[in-house]
N, C-alpha and C positions, 0 to 999 in steps of 0.2 A: 300620229307618231311623228318622230322627226328622224331623218335620214341624217346618220354622221359618217367620221371615214375615221377608221380605228387601222391601226399599222400594226400588222402581225411576223413573227417571221415565218418561214417557211414550217420550220416544223413544226411548232404550233398551230398555223394552220391547217396544215395535214391534219394532227391529231383532231382538230377540230371539227374539219368537213369529215371526219369517218367517224366520230362520237356522234355528230348530228344524221349520218346516214345510219347509224344503230338507234337513232332514237325515233326514228323517221320524222325530223322535222331540217325545216332549211338553217344556215349559218345564222341567220338574225333572230330568229326565233330560240336556238341554244345559246348565241351569246346575251340574251335579254334574259333566258333564266338561268344562267350563271352568274351574273351582277344582282339580279333581285334575289339569291342564293346569298352571296359573297356579301350584300348591305344585309340583308338578317342578321347576319353573324355579324357583323360591326357593330348593329344596335346591340345586337346583345351583349358583346362583349363592353358596351358602352356602358349598359344597366349593369354589369358586374361592377363593372371599376368603380360607377356611382357609388352600389352598395358596399362595394370594402371602403372607400373612402370613408363613408357615413359610419360605418360600424368603429374603423379606424380613430374616429371621432367621436365619437358617442360608445364606448364600446358596451358591451353584453355585463351587465351586473351576475354574480354569479347566483343569486336568489331570486332574479326576476322569470324565471321559468318553473320553480320548486314546487309551485303550486299545480302545475299541469303534469308533473311526473306521476301521479297514476290514473291518470285518465290517458294517457299517453302509454300507459305499461300493457305489453298483451294481459288478457285474462287468463287464468289459473284455468285447468280443466280439472 
């Protein structure tokens, strides 16, 4: 692991310390966890944007999934 310096305003630091105490972790662990979650979210947003660009460049044809409609339908009782 690397040691870094992060500047936080007093209000955010107080909230972070309170959250760390509630989670029973130290400040560094809380920040690591929050950063990991944020990076996962950014990755998901990047994938969604990539998919959106792909569907914009090559839109779905109207008949593309018609053959699957019966398979995807709920069975009748």
